[in-house]
C-alpha positions in Angstrom: -108.8 97.4 -79.9 -111.6 99.7 -80.5 -114.1 101.2 -76.7 -116.9 100.2 -77.1 -120.1 99.9 -74.6 -119.1 95.9 -74.9 -115.6 95.6 -74.3 -114.2 96.5 -71.3 -110.2 97.0 -72.3 -109.3 99.3 -74.7 -106.3 100.1 -76.8 -103.1 102.0 -76.1 -103.7 103.9 -79.6 -106.6 104.1 -78.9 -106.2 106.5 -76.0 -102.6 107.7 -77.3 -105.3 109.0 -80.0 -107.7 110.6 -77.3 -105.6 111.9 -74.6 -107.3 115.3 -75.0 -110.7 114.1 -75.3 -112.8 116.1 -73.2 -114.7 113.5 -72.1 -112.7 110.7 -70.6 -110.9 111.0 -67.4 -107.2 108.6 -67.0 -107.0 106.9 -63.4 -104.0 105.1 -62.1 -105.8 102.9 -60.2 -102.1 101.4 -59.2 -101.8 98.6 -55.9 -99.0 96.5 -54.7 -98.9 93.5 -52.2 -97.0 94.3 -49.7 -93.6 92.2 -50.1 -93.4 94.5 -53.3 -92.2 97.4 -51.0 -93.1 99.5 -53.6 -95.2 103.0 -53.3 -97.8 103.2 -56.3 -98.8 106.7 -54.7 -94.6 108.3 -55.1 -94.5 106.3 -58.9 -97.8 108.4 -59.7 -96.5 110.9 -59.2 -92.8 111.0 -60.0 -94.3 109.3 -63.9 -97.7 108.5 -65.3 -100.3 109.2 -68.7 -100.9 112.5 -68.7 -103.8 113.8 -67.2 -104.1 111.3 -65.2 -105.5 111.2 -61.5 -104.3 109.1 -59.0 -106.9 106.1 -57.4 -106.0 104.4 -53.8 -107.4 101.5 -53.2 -106.5 101.2 -50.0 -108.1 104.8 -48.8 -111.3 104.5 -51.5 -112.2 102.1 -48.8 -114.1 100.7 -45.9 -111.1 101.7 -43.8 -112.9 100.8 -40.4 -112.9 97.5 -41.7 -110.7 94.8 -40.3 -110.7 93.8 -43.9 -108.3 95.0 -46.1 -109.7 97.4 -49.4 -113.0 96.1 -48.6 -116.3 98.5 -50.1 -116.3 102.1 -49.1 -120.4 103.2 -48.6 -121.5 104.4 -52.0 -121.1 107.3 -49.8 -117.6 108.0 -49.2 -117.0 107.1 -53.4 -118.9 109.2 -54.9 -117.1 111.8 -52.1 -113.9 110.7 -53.8 -114.5 110.8 -56.9 -116.0 113.5 -57.3 -112.9 114.9 -56.0 -110.8 113.1 -58.7 -112.7 114.9 -61.3 -114.8 111.8 -62.1 -118.1 111.5 -62.6 -121.4 111.1 -64.2 -120.7 111.4 -68.1 -117.3 110.1 -68.2 -115.6 108.0 -70.1 -112.9 105.8 -67.4 -110.4 104.4 -68.3 -108.8 102.6 -65.3 -105.0 101.7 -65.7 -101.8 100.2 -63.6 -98.0 100.0 -63.3 -98.2 96.7 -63.4 -100.0 95.8 -66.5 -102.8 94.1 -65.7 -103.2 93.3 -62.0 -104.6 96.1 -59.7 -106.7 98.1 -62.9 -109.6 96.1 -63.2 -109.9 95.7 -59.1 -110.8 99.9 -60.0 -112.8 99.2 -63.3 -114.7 96.6 -60.8 -115.5 99.0 -58.3 -117.1 101.5 -61.0 -119.4 99.0 -62.0 -120.3 97.9 -58.9 -121.0 101.6 -57.6 -123.8 101.4 -61.0 -120.9 103.6 -63.3 -120.7 101.9 -66.2 -119.0 103.2 -69.2 -115.4 102.5 -67.2 -112.9 100.5 -69.2 -108.7 98.8 -68.4 -106.4 100.3 -70.4 -104.7 96.8 -71.7 -101.2 96.4 -71.1 -101.2 99.5 -68.6 -98.6 101.8 -68.4 -96.4 98.7 -68.6 -97.1 99.1 -71.8 -97.3 102.3 -71.9 -93.5 102.9 -71.9 -92.5 100.5 -73.5 -93.8 102.1 -76.6 -92.4 105.4 -75.8 -95.7 107.6 -74.9 -96.3 110.6 -73.3 -95.5 110.9 -70.3 -96.1 113.2 -66.8 -95.5 113.8 -63.6 -97.4 116.8 -63.7 -100.5 117.0 -60.6 -103.8 117.2 -62.0 -106.0 120.0 -61.2 -109.4 118.0 -62.3 -112.2 120.0 -61.2 -115.5 118.5 -58.9 -117.4 116.4 -61.1 -121.5 115.4 -59.8 -120.9 111.3 -59.1 -124.2 109.4 -58.9 -123.8 106.1 -56.8 -126.8 103.1 -57.8 -124.7 100.5 -55.9 -125.3 97.7 -58.1 -125.5 94.5 -55.4 -125.7 92.1 -58.4 -122.2 92.0 -58.8 -120.8 91.5 -55.5 -120.7 88.6 -52.5 -120.3 88.9 -49.1 -119.5 85.8 -46.4 -123.2 84.5 -46.1 -123.6 84.5 -49.7 -120.7 82.5 -49.8 -121.9 80.3 -47.2 -125.6 79.7 -48.3 -123.8 78.7 -52.3 -121.8 76.1 -50.6 -125.1 74.7 -49.5 -127.0 75.0 -53.2 -124.1 75.3 -55.6 -126.1 77.6 -57.4 -123.0 79.6 -58.3 -119.4 78.4 -59.9 -116.5 79.7 -57.0 -113.7 79.9 -58.9 -110.3 81.1 -57.0 -107.5 83.8 -58.4 -104.6 83.5 -55.7 -102.0 80.3 -57.0 -102.4 76.7 -57.1 -99.9 76.7 -54.1 -101.8 78.8 -51.6 -105.6 76.7 -53.0 -103.5 73.8 -52.4 -102.5 75.0 -48.9 -98.7 74.3 -49.8 -98.0 77.6 -49.9 -98.0 80.2 -46.8 -100.1 83.0 -47.2 -98.7 86.3 -47.7 -101.0 87.8 -44.8 -100.2 86.5 -41.5 -102.6 84.3 -39.6 -104.8 83.4 -42.4 -105.8 79.4 -42.4 -104.7 77.3 -45.9 -106.5 76.6 -48.9 -110.3 77.2 -50.4 -113.8 77.8 -50.1 -115.7 74.2 -50.5 -116.5 73.2 -54.3 -115.0 76.4 -55.7 -112.9 76.5 -58.6 -108.6 77.4 -58.9 -107.4 79.3 -62.5 -104.7 81.3 -61.4 -105.1 84.9 -62.2 -101.1 86.0 -63.6 -101.9 82.7 -66.1 -105.0 85.0 -67.7 -102.0 88.3 -68.0 -99.1 87.2 -71.7 -95.6 88.8 -71.2 -96.4 92.6 -72.1 -99.3 93.2 -69.5 -102.5 92.1 -72.1 -104.9 89.8 -71.7 -104.7 86.2 -73.6 -106.9 86.8 -76.8 -110.8 85.1 -75.9 -109.6 81.9 -77.8 -106.5 81.5 -74.6 -109.1 82.9 -72.2 -112.7 80.2 -73.4 -110.1 78.2 -72.7 -108.6 78.4 -69.9 -111.8 78.9 -67.3 -113.1 75.6 -69.4 -110.4 73.5 -68.5 -110.8 74.8 -65.1 -113.8 72.7 -64.9 -116.1 77.2 -65.2 -119.6 76.3 -67.8 -119.2 79.6 -69.3 -123.6 79.5 -69.9 -123.7 79.6 -65.9 -123.1 82.2 -63.3 -119.1 82.3 -61.6 -118.5 84.3 -58.1 -114.8 85.2 -58.5 -112.6 85.5 -55.2 -108.3 85.6 -54.1 -106.6 86.9 -51.1 -108.5 90.1 -50.7 -110.4 91.1 -53.9 -108.1 91.8 -55.6 -106.9 89.6 -58.7 -110.3 88.1 -58.4 -111.1 90.9 -60.5 -108.8 90.3 -63.7 -110.3 86.9 -64.0 -114.0 88.9 -63.7 -112.3 91.3 -66.4 -111.5 87.7 -68.7 -115.1 87.0 -68.3 -116.5 90.3 -69.2 -113.6 89.8 -72.4 -116.0 86.7 -73.5 -118.8 88.5 -72.7 -120.1 86.7 -69.2 -123.1 89.1 -67.9 -123.2 86.9 -64.3 -120.1 87.5 -62.7 -119.9 88.9 -59.2 -116.9 88.7 -57.1 -116.1 87.9 -53.3 -114.9 91.7 -51.3 -113.1 89.4 -48.3 -112.1 86.8 -50.3 -109.7 84.8 -48.4 -108.4 87.7 -46.2 -111.6 87.4 -44.7 -112.7 83.6 -44.8 -109.3 82.4 -43.7 -109.3 84.7 -41.4 -112.7 84.4 -39.4 -113.2 81.3 -37.4 -115.9 78.0 -38.2 -115.2 78.7 -42.0 -115.1 75.5 -44.3 -111.9 75.3 -45.1 -110.9 72.2 -48.4 -107.5 71.4 -49.3 
């Protein structure tokens, strides 16, 4: 799939042909659920796409928050990505080790901070390795680059906005967690969280959007999945999940379909399920 300002995805073939392009920066945005017992930074240091830098969503975050990997301030985000050599004038290509899991979160973060020239590598490192493409264990020595943060609040929702939306129903809410967690029939992976979902929300497990090779399903299949989940693609959508990671897979899928009124509830269930007094359905 060719890169364009319209598509949020690029193919492994597209990237392989442009590894040395001066305006392209490659980002390893790998992150895994704690119970997976995988260390994404150690995996990055062992092997990554040549030239890639590692983006740690647990550190490039509001580390003062009690909730996991919440968005950092624009000032912190700018400082961190500048140090990684990412900035104005770059086309940023994000991938992850699972194929398509945490890279959409990094894609969304850059867009929230005003950098629209960012895409996700379809199939990620999983597909790249399966195709026998080059790998490196060399650390990047990218020079610092200026990054201008312009926070785009249209892509972001907080707890207060979610509470108001329960009353107004102005935006559809789509939950990316498993059906069991959504219905409170299987436990949450994080301790101390009640089960269930935000009242009035719909459910589409993010894993259903991803094919076995780690690539996103074709647009026609994505459209069918969203519509079967009860989503009217002509109306605004807020995506949510456990901690704001897999919600971004849904946001990516909607972007592929040209949906332009998509936002992400950053706190997601880690916040909603922990704060006392939040309304819950099961």
